[in-house]
HTML snippet that shows the backbone in 3Dmol.js (N, CA, C, O; Angstrom):
<script src="https://3Dmol.org/build/3Dmol-min.js"></script>
<div id="view" style="width:600px;height:400px;position:relative"></div>
<script>
const pdb = `
ATOM      1  N   MET A   1       0.813  -0.958  -0.105  1.00  0.00           N
ATOM      2  CA  MET A   1       0.011  -0.131  -0.085  1.00  0.00           C
ATOM      3  C   MET A   1       0.948   1.169   0.054  1.00  0.00           C
ATOM      4  O   MET A   1       1.793   1.318   0.937  1.00  0.00           O
ATOM      5  N   GLY A   2       0.658   2.061  -0.947  1.00  0.00           N
ATOM      6  CA  GLY A   2       1.565   3.303  -1.004  1.00  0.00           C
ATOM      7  C   GLY A   2       1.144   4.685  -0.591  1.00  0.00           C
ATOM      8  O   GLY A   2       0.957   5.565  -1.432  1.00  0.00           O
ATOM      9  N   PHE A   3       0.971   4.910   0.890  1.00  0.00           N
ATOM     10  CA  PHE A   3       0.791   6.376   1.033  1.00  0.00           C
ATOM     11  C   PHE A   3       1.773   7.406   0.916  1.00  0.00           C
ATOM     12  O   PHE A   3       2.992   7.270   1.018  1.00  0.00           O
ATOM     13  N   LYS A   4       1.051   8.570   0.665  1.00  0.00           N
ATOM     14  CA  LYS A   4       1.830   9.664   0.169  1.00  0.00           C
ATOM     15  C   LYS A   4       1.673  10.796   1.321  1.00  0.00           C
ATOM     16  O   LYS A   4       2.119  11.916   1.075  1.00  0.00           O
ATOM     17  N   THR A   5       1.155  10.582   2.364  1.00  0.00           N
ATOM     18  CA  THR A   5       1.202  11.518   3.819  1.00  0.00           C
ATOM     19  C   THR A   5       0.998  10.749   4.725  1.00  0.00           C
ATOM     20  O   THR A   5       0.646   9.575   4.610  1.00  0.00           O
ATOM     21  N   GLU A   6       1.233  11.431   5.857  1.00  0.00           N
ATOM     22  CA  GLU A   6       1.096  10.945   6.972  1.00  0.00           C
ATOM     23  C   GLU A   6      -0.545  10.965   7.514  1.00  0.00           C
ATOM     24  O   GLU A   6      -1.120  10.264   8.346  1.00  0.00           O
ATOM     25  N   GLU A   7      -0.984  12.010   6.717  1.00  0.00           N
ATOM     26  CA  GLU A   7      -2.755  11.732   7.072  1.00  0.00           C
ATOM     27  C   GLU A   7      -3.418  10.882   6.353  1.00  0.00           C
ATOM     28  O   GLU A   7      -4.550  10.553   6.710  1.00  0.00           O
ATOM     29  N   GLU A   8      -2.786  10.312   5.090  1.00  0.00           N
ATOM     30  CA  GLU A   8      -3.462   8.895   4.498  1.00  0.00           C
ATOM     31  C   GLU A   8      -3.389   7.905   5.443  1.00  0.00           C
ATOM     32  O   GLU A   8      -4.336   7.154   5.676  1.00  0.00           O
ATOM     33  N   ILE A   9      -2.173   7.842   6.087  1.00  0.00           N
ATOM     34  CA  ILE A   9      -1.755   6.749   6.865  1.00  0.00           C
ATOM     35  C   ILE A   9      -2.836   6.616   8.081  1.00  0.00           C
ATOM     36  O   ILE A   9      -3.449   5.584   8.352  1.00  0.00           O
ATOM     37  N   ASP A  10      -2.952   7.902   8.780  1.00  0.00           N
ATOM     38  CA  ASP A  10      -3.924   8.315   9.979  1.00  0.00           C
ATOM     39  C   ASP A  10      -5.116   7.921   9.320  1.00  0.00           C
ATOM     40  O   ASP A  10      -5.692   7.120  10.057  1.00  0.00           O
ATOM     41  N   GLU A  11      -5.520   8.042   8.655  1.00  0.00           N
ATOM     42  CA  GLU A  11      -7.033   7.830   7.931  1.00  0.00           C
ATOM     43  C   GLU A  11      -7.369   6.477   7.407  1.00  0.00           C
ATOM     44  O   GLU A  11      -8.512   6.027   7.324  1.00  0.00           O
ATOM     45  N   TRP A  12      -6.220   5.840   7.047  1.00  0.00           N
ATOM     46  CA  TRP A  12      -6.354   4.333   7.042  1.00  0.00           C
ATOM     47  C   TRP A  12      -6.675   3.809   8.099  1.00  0.00           C
ATOM     48  O   TRP A  12      -7.744   3.260   8.365  1.00  0.00           O
ATOM     49  N   LEU A  13      -5.447   4.001   8.983  1.00  0.00           N
ATOM     50  CA  LEU A  13      -5.699   3.280  10.702  1.00  0.00           C
ATOM     51  C   LEU A  13      -7.079   3.640  10.907  1.00  0.00           C
ATOM     52  O   LEU A  13      -7.854   2.686  10.851  1.00  0.00           O
ATOM     53  N   THR A  14      -7.614   4.837  11.142  1.00  0.00           N
ATOM     54  CA  THR A  14      -8.887   4.962  11.600  1.00  0.00           C
ATOM     55  C   THR A  14     -10.070   4.114  10.902  1.00  0.00           C
ATOM     56  O   THR A  14     -10.906   3.518  11.579  1.00  0.00           O
ATOM     57  N   LEU A  15     -10.070   4.110   9.721  1.00  0.00           N
ATOM     58  CA  LEU A  15     -11.010   3.098   9.024  1.00  0.00           C
ATOM     59  C   LEU A  15     -10.796   1.537   9.367  1.00  0.00           C
ATOM     60  O   LEU A  15     -11.725   0.790   9.674  1.00  0.00           O
ATOM     61  N   GLU A  16      -9.689   1.215   9.292  1.00  0.00           N
ATOM     62  CA  GLU A  16      -9.370  -0.142   9.674  1.00  0.00           C
ATOM     63  C   GLU A  16     -10.033  -0.498  11.093  1.00  0.00           C
ATOM     64  O   GLU A  16     -10.796  -1.447  11.272  1.00  0.00           O
ATOM     65  N   LYS A  17      -9.637   0.376  12.026  1.00  0.00           N
ATOM     66  CA  LYS A  17      -9.972   0.042  13.232  1.00  0.00           C
ATOM     67  C   LYS A  17     -11.454   0.120  13.543  1.00  0.00           C
ATOM     68  O   LYS A  17     -11.989  -0.548  14.428  1.00  0.00           O
ATOM     69  N   GLU A  18     -12.100   1.010  12.731  1.00  0.00           N
ATOM     70  CA  GLU A  18     -13.655   0.997  12.870  1.00  0.00           C
ATOM     71  C   GLU A  18     -14.188  -0.239  12.202  1.00  0.00           C
ATOM     72  O   GLU A  18     -15.273  -0.702  12.555  1.00  0.00           O
ATOM     73  N   ARG A  19     -13.461  -0.799  11.242  1.00  0.00           N
ATOM     74  CA  ARG A  19     -13.939  -2.030  10.619  1.00  0.00           C
ATOM     75  C   ARG A  19     -14.195  -3.323  11.348  1.00  0.00           C
ATOM     76  O   ARG A  19     -15.154  -4.095  11.384  1.00  0.00           O
ATOM     77  N   LEU A  20     -12.755  -3.287  12.038  1.00  0.00           N
ATOM     78  CA  LEU A  20     -12.374  -4.291  13.158  1.00  0.00           C
ATOM     79  C   LEU A  20     -13.342  -4.160  14.020  1.00  0.00           C
ATOM     80  O   LEU A  20     -13.978  -5.203  14.174  1.00  0.00           O
ATOM     81  N   GLU A  21     -13.769  -3.084  14.773  1.00  0.00           N
ATOM     82  CA  GLU A  21     -14.651  -3.040  15.768  1.00  0.00           C
ATOM     83  C   GLU A  21     -15.922  -3.219  15.574  1.00  0.00           C
ATOM     84  O   GLU A  21     -16.794  -3.516  16.390  1.00  0.00           O
ATOM     85  N   GLN A  22     -16.016  -2.947  14.015  1.00  0.00           N
ATOM     86  CA  GLN A  22     -17.746  -3.086  13.697  1.00  0.00           C
ATOM     87  C   GLN A  22     -17.878  -4.776  13.383  1.00  0.00           C
ATOM     88  O   GLN A  22     -18.982  -5.281  13.583  1.00  0.00           O
ATOM     89  N   GLU A  23     -16.898  -5.538  12.955  1.00  0.00           N
ATOM     90  CA  GLU A  23     -17.015  -7.069  12.800  1.00  0.00           C
ATOM     91  C   GLU A  23     -17.028  -7.894  14.004  1.00  0.00           C
ATOM     92  O   GLU A  23     -17.572  -8.993  14.107  1.00  0.00           O
ATOM     93  N   PHE A  24     -16.259  -7.149  15.074  1.00  0.00           N
ATOM     94  CA  PHE A  24     -16.223  -7.622  16.350  1.00  0.00           C
ATOM     95  C   PHE A  24     -17.538  -7.791  17.200  1.00  0.00           C
ATOM     96  O   PHE A  24     -17.883  -8.773  17.857  1.00  0.00           O
ATOM     97  N   LEU A  25     -18.253  -6.468  17.006  1.00  0.00           N
ATOM     98  CA  LEU A  25     -19.722  -6.257  17.508  1.00  0.00           C
ATOM     99  C   LEU A  25     -20.536  -6.950  16.652  1.00  0.00           C
ATOM    100  O   LEU A  25     -21.484  -7.499  17.213  1.00  0.00           O
ATOM    101  N   GLU A  26     -20.467  -7.079  15.592  1.00  0.00           N
ATOM    102  CA  GLU A  26     -21.587  -7.860  14.899  1.00  0.00           C
ATOM    103  C   GLU A  26     -21.378  -9.553  15.248  1.00  0.00           C
ATOM    104  O   GLU A  26     -22.304 -10.345  15.424  1.00  0.00           O
ATOM    105  N   ASN A  27     -20.060  -9.842  15.292  1.00  0.00           N
ATOM    106  CA  ASN A  27     -19.887 -11.537  15.786  1.00  0.00           C
ATOM    107  C   ASN A  27     -20.722 -11.662  17.364  1.00  0.00           C
ATOM    108  O   ASN A  27     -21.543 -12.484  17.771  1.00  0.00           O
ATOM    109  N   VAL A  28     -20.144 -10.542  17.962  1.00  0.00           N
ATOM    110  CA  VAL A  28     -20.804 -10.614  19.487  1.00  0.00           C
ATOM    111  C   VAL A  28     -22.429 -10.724  19.487  1.00  0.00           C
ATOM    112  O   VAL A  28     -23.031 -11.615  20.086  1.00  0.00           O
ATOM    113  N   ASN A  29     -23.014  -9.758  18.780  1.00  0.00           N
ATOM    114  CA  ASN A  29     -24.435  -9.957  18.771  1.00  0.00           C
ATOM    115  C   ASN A  29     -24.746 -11.201  18.288  1.00  0.00           C
ATOM    116  O   ASN A  29     -25.604 -11.861  18.875  1.00  0.00           O
ATOM    117  N   LYS A  30     -24.149 -11.669  17.238  1.00  0.00           N
ATOM    118  CA  LYS A  30     -24.746 -12.900  16.813  1.00  0.00           C
ATOM    119  C   LYS A  30     -24.507 -14.128  17.664  1.00  0.00           C
ATOM    120  O   LYS A  30     -25.219 -15.128  17.573  1.00  0.00           O
ATOM    121  N   ASP A  31     -23.538 -14.026  18.451  1.00  0.00           N
ATOM    122  CA  ASP A  31     -23.142 -15.365  19.257  1.00  0.00           C
ATOM    123  C   ASP A  31     -22.702 -15.000  20.302  1.00  0.00           C
ATOM    124  O   ASP A  31     -21.472 -14.973  20.270  1.00  0.00           O
ATOM    125  N   LYS A  32     -23.248 -14.608  21.514  1.00  0.00           N
ATOM    126  CA  LYS A  32     -22.728 -14.264  22.759  1.00  0.00           C
ATOM    127  C   LYS A  32     -21.855 -15.234  23.370  1.00  0.00           C
ATOM    128  O   LYS A  32     -20.870 -14.854  24.003  1.00  0.00           O
ATOM    129  N   GLU A  33     -22.136 -16.471  23.233  1.00  0.00           N
ATOM    130  CA  GLU A  33     -21.193 -17.469  23.467  1.00  0.00           C
ATOM    131  C   GLU A  33     -19.839 -17.472  23.395  1.00  0.00           C
ATOM    132  O   GLU A  33     -19.088 -17.919  24.263  1.00  0.00           O
ATOM    133  N   ARG A  34     -19.545 -17.013  22.445  1.00  0.00           N
ATOM    134  CA  ARG A  34     -18.274 -16.965  21.829  1.00  0.00           C
ATOM    135  C   ARG A  34     -17.376 -15.680  21.847  1.00  0.00           C
ATOM    136  O   ARG A  34     -16.493 -15.450  21.021  1.00  0.00           O
ATOM    137  N   ILE A  35     -17.703 -14.913  22.851  1.00  0.00           N
ATOM    138  CA  ILE A  35     -17.044 -13.751  23.160  1.00  0.00           C
ATOM    139  C   ILE A  35     -15.705 -13.743  23.020  1.00  0.00           C
ATOM    140  O   ILE A  35     -14.998 -13.112  22.233  1.00  0.00           O
ATOM    141  N   PRO A  36     -15.351 -14.744  24.125  1.00  0.00           N
ATOM    142  CA  PRO A  36     -13.611 -14.682  24.226  1.00  0.00           C
ATOM    143  C   PRO A  36     -12.720 -15.165  22.915  1.00  0.00           C
ATOM    144  O   PRO A  36     -11.499 -15.189  22.762  1.00  0.00           O
ATOM    145  N   GLN A  37     -13.747 -15.522  22.072  1.00  0.00           N
ATOM    146  CA  GLN A  37     -12.797 -16.371  20.769  1.00  0.00           C
ATOM    147  C   GLN A  37     -12.797 -15.079  19.702  1.00  0.00           C
ATOM    148  O   GLN A  37     -11.883 -14.910  18.895  1.00  0.00           O
ATOM    149  N   PHE A  38     -13.963 -14.189  19.818  1.00  0.00           N
ATOM    150  CA  PHE A  38     -13.963 -12.928  19.207  1.00  0.00           C
ATOM    151  C   PHE A  38     -13.239 -11.776  19.492  1.00  0.00           C
ATOM    152  O   PHE A  38     -12.903 -10.885  18.711  1.00  0.00           O
ATOM    153  N   ARG A  39     -12.977 -11.905  20.981  1.00  0.00           N
ATOM    154  CA  ARG A  39     -12.006 -10.950  21.388  1.00  0.00           C
ATOM    155  C   ARG A  39     -10.466 -11.314  21.270  1.00  0.00           C
ATOM    156  O   ARG A  39      -9.448 -10.624  21.299  1.00  0.00           O
ATOM    157  N   LYS A  40     -10.660 -12.438  21.149  1.00  0.00           N
ATOM    158  CA  LYS A  40      -8.687 -13.181  20.755  1.00  0.00           C
ATOM    159  C   LYS A  40      -8.702 -12.624  19.390  1.00  0.00           C
ATOM    160  O   LYS A  40      -7.709 -11.921  19.203  1.00  0.00           O
ATOM    161  N   LYS A  41      -9.517 -12.701  18.339  1.00  0.00           N
ATOM    162  CA  LYS A  41      -9.418 -12.531  17.398  1.00  0.00           C
ATOM    163  C   LYS A  41      -9.489 -10.688  17.224  1.00  0.00           C
ATOM    164  O   LYS A  41      -8.448 -10.133  16.874  1.00  0.00           O
ATOM    165  N   TYR A  42      -9.972 -10.358  17.324  1.00  0.00           N
ATOM    166  CA  TYR A  42      -9.986  -8.683  17.592  1.00  0.00           C
ATOM    167  C   TYR A  42      -8.830  -8.269  18.009  1.00  0.00           C
ATOM    168  O   TYR A  42      -8.215  -7.413  17.373  1.00  0.00           O
ATOM    169  N   ASP A  43      -8.428  -8.720  18.958  1.00  0.00           N
ATOM    170  CA  ASP A  43      -6.865  -8.317  19.833  1.00  0.00           C
ATOM    171  C   ASP A  43      -5.837  -8.736  18.486  1.00  0.00           C
ATOM    172  O   ASP A  43      -5.317  -7.844  17.816  1.00  0.00           O
ATOM    173  N   SER A  44      -5.659  -9.912  18.242  1.00  0.00           N
ATOM    174  CA  SER A  44      -4.602 -10.304  17.108  1.00  0.00           C
ATOM    175  C   SER A  44      -4.758  -9.488  15.909  1.00  0.00           C
ATOM    176  O   SER A  44      -3.769  -8.964  15.394  1.00  0.00           O
ATOM    177  N   GLU A  45      -6.007  -9.333  15.397  1.00  0.00           N
ATOM    178  CA  GLU A  45      -6.106  -8.055  14.181  1.00  0.00           C
ATOM    179  C   GLU A  45      -5.654  -6.791  14.601  1.00  0.00           C
ATOM    180  O   GLU A  45      -4.927  -6.036  13.956  1.00  0.00           O
ATOM    181  N   MET A  46      -6.074  -6.626  15.594  1.00  0.00           N
ATOM    182  CA  MET A  46      -5.499  -4.836  16.031  1.00  0.00           C
ATOM    183  C   MET A  46      -4.206  -4.807  16.370  1.00  0.00           C
ATOM    184  O   MET A  46      -3.611  -3.730  16.325  1.00  0.00           O
ATOM    185  N   LYS A  47      -3.515  -6.041  16.789  1.00  0.00           N
ATOM    186  CA  LYS A  47      -1.980  -6.163  17.063  1.00  0.00           C
ATOM    187  C   LYS A  47      -1.172  -5.676  15.522  1.00  0.00           C
ATOM    188  O   LYS A  47      -0.363  -4.769  15.323  1.00  0.00           O
ATOM    189  N   LYS A  48      -1.736  -6.632  14.631  1.00  0.00           N
ATOM    190  CA  LYS A  48      -1.473  -6.463  13.254  1.00  0.00           C
ATOM    191  C   LYS A  48      -1.671  -5.338  12.619  1.00  0.00           C
ATOM    192  O   LYS A  48      -0.835  -5.057  11.760  1.00  0.00           O
ATOM    193  N   LEU A  49      -2.607  -4.555  12.808  1.00  0.00           N
ATOM    194  CA  LEU A  49      -2.836  -3.494  12.075  1.00  0.00           C
ATOM    195  C   LEU A  49      -2.081  -2.616  12.749  1.00  0.00           C
ATOM    196  O   LEU A  49      -1.775  -1.656  12.042  1.00  0.00           O
ATOM    197  N   LEU A  50      -1.570  -2.563  14.085  1.00  0.00           N
ATOM    198  CA  LEU A  50      -0.868  -1.644  14.669  1.00  0.00           C
ATOM    199  C   LEU A  50       0.567  -1.500  14.273  1.00  0.00           C
ATOM    200  O   LEU A  50       1.246  -0.474  14.287  1.00  0.00           O
ATOM    201  N   ALA A  51       0.928  -2.779  13.895  1.00  0.00           N
ATOM    202  CA  ALA A  51       2.526  -3.066  13.465  1.00  0.00           C
ATOM    203  C   ALA A  51       2.610  -2.934  12.194  1.00  0.00           C
ATOM    204  O   ALA A  51       3.758  -2.925  11.751  1.00  0.00           O
ATOM    205  N   ARG A  52       1.491  -2.795  11.220  1.00  0.00           N
ATOM    206  CA  ARG A  52       1.488  -2.061   9.965  1.00  0.00           C
ATOM    207  C   ARG A  52       1.712  -0.846  10.097  1.00  0.00           C
ATOM    208  O   ARG A  52       2.689  -0.280   9.607  1.00  0.00           O
ATOM    209  N   TYR A  53       0.596  -0.160  10.954  1.00  0.00           N
ATOM    210  CA  TYR A  53       0.545   1.350  10.999  1.00  0.00           C
ATOM    211  C   TYR A  53       1.958   1.714  11.195  1.00  0.00           C
ATOM    212  O   TYR A  53       2.509   2.334  10.286  1.00  0.00           O
ATOM    213  N   GLU A  54       2.703   1.375  12.391  1.00  0.00           N
ATOM    214  CA  GLU A  54       4.223   1.591  12.622  1.00  0.00           C
ATOM    215  C   GLU A  54       5.137   1.497  11.548  1.00  0.00           C
ATOM    216  O   GLU A  54       5.916   2.373  11.172  1.00  0.00           O
ATOM    217  N   LYS A  55       4.983   0.403  11.101  1.00  0.00           N
ATOM    218  CA  LYS A  55       5.655   0.002   9.766  1.00  0.00           C
ATOM    219  C   LYS A  55       5.821   1.167   8.737  1.00  0.00           C
ATOM    220  O   LYS A  55       6.910   1.680   8.477  1.00  0.00           O
ATOM    221  N   GLU A  56       4.444   1.589   8.093  1.00  0.00           N
ATOM    222  CA  GLU A  56       4.180   2.464   7.130  1.00  0.00           C
ATOM    223  C   GLU A  56       4.629   4.047   7.891  1.00  0.00           C
ATOM    224  O   GLU A  56       5.182   4.919   7.220  1.00  0.00           O
ATOM    225  N   SER A  57       4.336   4.216   9.184  1.00  0.00           N
ATOM    226  CA  SER A  57       4.686   5.471   9.660  1.00  0.00           C
ATOM    227  C   SER A  57       6.263   5.600   9.628  1.00  0.00           C
ATOM    228  O   SER A  57       6.765   6.660   9.256  1.00  0.00           O
ATOM    229  N   PHE A  58       7.000   4.592   9.993  1.00  0.00           N
ATOM    230  CA  PHE A  58       8.414   4.559   9.858  1.00  0.00           C
ATOM    231  C   PHE A  58       8.756   4.858   8.492  1.00  0.00           C
ATOM    232  O   PHE A  58       9.685   5.662   8.418  1.00  0.00           O
ATOM    233  N   ARG A  59       8.237   4.412   7.239  1.00  0.00           N
ATOM    234  CA  ARG A  59       8.583   4.296   6.023  1.00  0.00           C
ATOM    235  C   ARG A  59       8.373   5.749   5.537  1.00  0.00           C
ATOM    236  O   ARG A  59       9.158   6.328   4.786  1.00  0.00           O
ATOM    237  N   MET A  60       7.025   6.378   6.132  1.00  0.00           N
ATOM    238  CA  MET A  60       7.229   7.641   5.863  1.00  0.00           C
ATOM    239  C   MET A  60       8.265   8.647   6.466  1.00  0.00           C
ATOM    240  O   MET A  60       8.903   9.358   5.689  1.00  0.00           O
ATOM    241  N   LEU A  61       8.418   8.720   7.528  1.00  0.00           N
ATOM    242  CA  LEU A  61       9.567   9.049   8.147  1.00  0.00           C
ATOM    243  C   LEU A  61      10.886   9.195   7.275  1.00  0.00           C
ATOM    244  O   LEU A  61      11.455  10.227   6.917  1.00  0.00           O
ATOM    245  N   GLU A  62      11.210   7.862   7.036  1.00  0.00           N
ATOM    246  CA  GLU A  62      12.458   7.730   6.084  1.00  0.00           C
ATOM    247  C   GLU A  62      12.259   8.399   5.009  1.00  0.00           C
ATOM    248  O   GLU A  62      13.166   9.215   4.847  1.00  0.00           O
ATOM    249  N   LYS A  63      11.481   8.424   4.200  1.00  0.00           N
ATOM    250  CA  LYS A  63      11.081   9.067   2.967  1.00  0.00           C
ATOM    251  C   LYS A  63      11.181  10.505   3.159  1.00  0.00           C
ATOM    252  O   LYS A  63      11.779  11.113   2.271  1.00  0.00           O
ATOM    253  N   GLN A  64      10.691  11.215   4.198  1.00  0.00           N
ATOM    254  CA  GLN A  64      10.467  12.746   4.427  1.00  0.00           C
ATOM    255  C   GLN A  64      12.354  12.804   4.833  1.00  0.00           C
ATOM    256  O   GLN A  64      13.035  13.623   4.217  1.00  0.00           O
ATOM    257  N   LYS A  65      12.886  12.068   5.664  1.00  0.00           N
ATOM    258  CA  LYS A  65      14.309  12.242   5.902  1.00  0.00           C
ATOM    259  C   LYS A  65      15.257  12.198   4.904  1.00  0.00           C
ATOM    260  O   LYS A  65      16.357  12.729   5.061  1.00  0.00           O
ATOM    261  N   SER A  66      14.913  11.555   3.783  1.00  0.00           N
ATOM    262  CA  SER A  66      15.731  11.205   2.909  1.00  0.00           C
ATOM    263  C   SER A  66      15.696  12.657   2.048  1.00  0.00           C
ATOM    264  O   SER A  66      16.707  13.284   1.733  1.00  0.00           O
ATOM    265  N   GLY A  67      14.517  12.993   1.786  1.00  0.00           N
ATOM    266  CA  GLY A  67      14.081  13.970   1.029  1.00  0.00           C
ATOM    267  C   GLY A  67      14.558  15.350   1.424  1.00  0.00           C
ATOM    268  O   GLY A  67      14.860  16.196   0.582  1.00  0.00           O
ATOM    269  N   LYS A  68      14.616  15.555   2.735  1.00  0.00           N
ATOM    270  CA  LYS A  68      15.343  16.773   3.428  1.00  0.00           C
ATOM    271  C   LYS A  68      16.676  16.535   2.851  1.00  0.00           C
ATOM    272  O   LYS A  68      17.064  17.281   1.952  1.00  0.00           O
ATOM    273  N   ASN A  69      17.504  15.456   3.325  1.00  0.00           N
ATOM    274  CA  ASN A  69      18.894  15.232   3.210  1.00  0.00           C
ATOM    275  C   ASN A  69      19.080  15.663   1.701  1.00  0.00           C
ATOM    276  O   ASN A  69      19.967  16.467   1.416  1.00  0.00           O
ATOM    277  N   MET A  70      18.324  15.181   0.820  1.00  0.00           N
ATOM    278  CA  MET A  70      18.471  15.429  -0.837  1.00  0.00           C
ATOM    279  C   MET A  70      18.596  17.130  -1.092  1.00  0.00           C
ATOM    280  O   MET A  70      19.498  17.697  -1.710  1.00  0.00           O
ATOM    281  N   LEU A  71      17.473  17.728  -0.459  1.00  0.00           N
ATOM    282  CA  LEU A  71      17.434  19.073  -0.615  1.00  0.00           C
ATOM    283  C   LEU A  71      18.816  19.701   0.008  1.00  0.00           C
ATOM    284  O   LEU A  71      19.463  20.448  -0.727  1.00  0.00           O
ATOM    285  N   GLU A  72      19.372  19.387   1.543  1.00  0.00           N
ATOM    286  CA  GLU A  72      20.301  19.927   2.172  1.00  0.00           C
ATOM    287  C   GLU A  72      21.502  19.740   1.323  1.00  0.00           C
ATOM    288  O   GLU A  72      22.326  20.653   1.359  1.00  0.00           O
ATOM    289  N   LYS A  73      21.768  18.627   0.500  1.00  0.00           N
ATOM    290  CA  LYS A  73      22.926  18.662  -0.350  1.00  0.00           C
ATOM    291  C   LYS A  73      23.070  19.475  -1.413  1.00  0.00           C
ATOM    292  O   LYS A  73      24.163  19.740  -1.912  1.00  0.00           O
ATOM    293  N   GLU A  74      21.677  20.029  -1.920  1.00  0.00           N
ATOM    294  CA  GLU A  74      21.794  21.022  -3.282  1.00  0.00           C
ATOM    295  C   GLU A  74      22.248  22.201  -2.940  1.00  0.00           C
ATOM    296  O   GLU A  74      22.405  23.074  -3.795  1.00  0.00           O
TER     297      GLU A  74
END
`;
const viewer = $3Dmol.createViewer("view");
viewer.addModel(pdb, "pdb");
viewer.setStyle({}, {cartoon: {color: "spectrum"}});
viewer.zoomTo();
viewer.render();
</script>
């Protein structure tokens, strides 16, 4: 996924978090007996999402740093 700005990354994170929360709530409403399983899946997916967010944010920072370094050299 190629993000061009930090705002795009933040917007993506917000949308994905909302999607995961909605999915979790729908599952709970369908089957209250399996809440622990749904919670475990939700937590796992949220961890993956946050790891991806950190990776993309780091990438963006590196891009910005290298862009600044190129400008400073000129």
